[in-house]
N, C-alpha and C positions, 0 to 999 in steps of 0.2 A: 505494499499499499504508499499514496504517499507522503510524503511528508505536513504538504500544504492541504487543508481539507477542501473539500471541491468547494463553488462558490454555490449561493443558495440556489433555489430551483426555478427560484424567477428566473435568471441568468439563463441564454442561451448556451447551449454545449456549441462548440467552437465548430463543429462541424456545418453546422446552419449558414457561416459564412460564404461558404465553398460552392455554394448550390440554389438551385430554383427554390422560390419559395412556396412550391407545388410538394416538391421533395420532403416536404416538415414536417414534421409530426410528436406529437407528444413521448417520450421514453415509457416502456411497458414498466419500469421497474416506478423510475419517482414522477413520471410526468413529464419532466424536464423536453422544452423544444429541444430539439434534436434532428438530426437527416435521416428518416425516416424512411422511405420512398424513393423508388427508384433505382441505377447503379451504384452501388458504393452505402446506399442507407444501411443502415441499422435499427433492430427493436430498441437497441439499448445506449443510450447515451456513453459516454469514454469514462464515463468513473461508474455505473452499475455495472458498464462492460469487463472494469478493471477489479472490480468485488466475482462477478460471476467467475474470471478467470482465476482471479485470487484460491477461490471456492475450489473451481472446477478441473484446474489447470488452463492454460494454455491455449491448449485446443479445443476449447470449448466454442461450438459453433449454434446457430440455429436452422429448421429445417422449415424447410416455406412448403406454406400448406397449397399457393393458388396452382390453377390446372392451366398447364399449355392452354396459348392462346388455342389453337388446331384445336384440345380437346374440347375446352369450352365450347365452339362453336356449334351452334343449334339447341343448346340445351337450356335456352331460357323457354319459359311457358310460354304458350300466346295468349293473350289477353284478351274476353268479347269472342272468341270462337268457341262452335260445336264441336265435339269432334263426327269425324265424315260416318 
């Protein structure tokens, strides 16, 4: 763990300064604003990630539950149509 404590949760993760605002979302751990979506996004801010890596090891990762775009195509139900 670092010698300096993390800033208040009201301050964003530094990763937000290098990404689009559409890629910003709340950290899954502390709700701090972080680069959560898109390329390079993570569900945890750098402070929550370092705590997770300290507890679980540096190889800790997350598993995406999103379907590939090709698999998701055509899976939405149509509203207002009757079955044939």
